[in-house]
C-alpha positions, -999 to +999 in steps of 0.1 A: -540+025-338-575+025-324-594+056-316-628+059-301-649+089-311-677+096-285-703+120-297-732+134-278-762+149-296-776+184-292-811+185-277-839+174-301-814+162-327-838+139-345-846+162-374-809+170-380-800+133-378-827+124-404-815+152-427-779+141-426-784+103-423-779+094-460-746+113-462-735+098-429-740+062-441-724+071-474-694+085-456-691+054-434-693+031-464-666+051-482-643+047-452-653+011-441-616+000-442-610+023-411-643+016-392-640-012-366-673-005-350-699+022-350-734+028-337-759+051-322-761+058-284-796+052-273-817+067-245-830+042-219-862+038-240-840+020-265-853+042-294-842+078-291-807+085-304-786+106-280-752+103-297-729+079-314-697+060-310-672+052-337-641+030-332-615+036-360-583+019-369-561+047-383-525+057-384-526+087-362-547+110-340-546+136-368-563+110-391-590+103-365-596+140-360-598+145-398-623+117-401-644+131-374-643+167-387-655+155-421-683+132-408-716+146-421-735+144-388-708+164-371-707+189-400-745+191-398-744+203-362-759+171-347-733+169-319-729+191-288-697+174-279-671+152-295-643+134-277-615+115-295-595+091-274-566+067-283-575+032-271-559-002-267-576-033-279-581-055-249-605-084-248-620-092-282-651-115-284-672-108-315-693-139-307-707-121-276-720-092-298-758-090-301-772-105-333-793-075-342-784-038-346-807-029-317-790-053-293-814-082-292 
């Protein structure tokens, strides 16, 4: 089952993000079999991180909630809000995805 985890950062989250970034990427690598898509939410300037989105393929809401609760950015206090929603895969067109991480 697919779950989307939508996370909005606290104000001035940059230092916290930097502090927990290595553990965050390690955690995602350790769970790559569950991670369909993940990325930072960007401010309109295209640089400042204002949150993140993860789409997971897991067996249950409980598993999605456990994944989120153990994620280092969340444990580090980076997020002011976290919303977990069950979703259905609709259209799927990976060829339309941008070629770079920043969306170029």
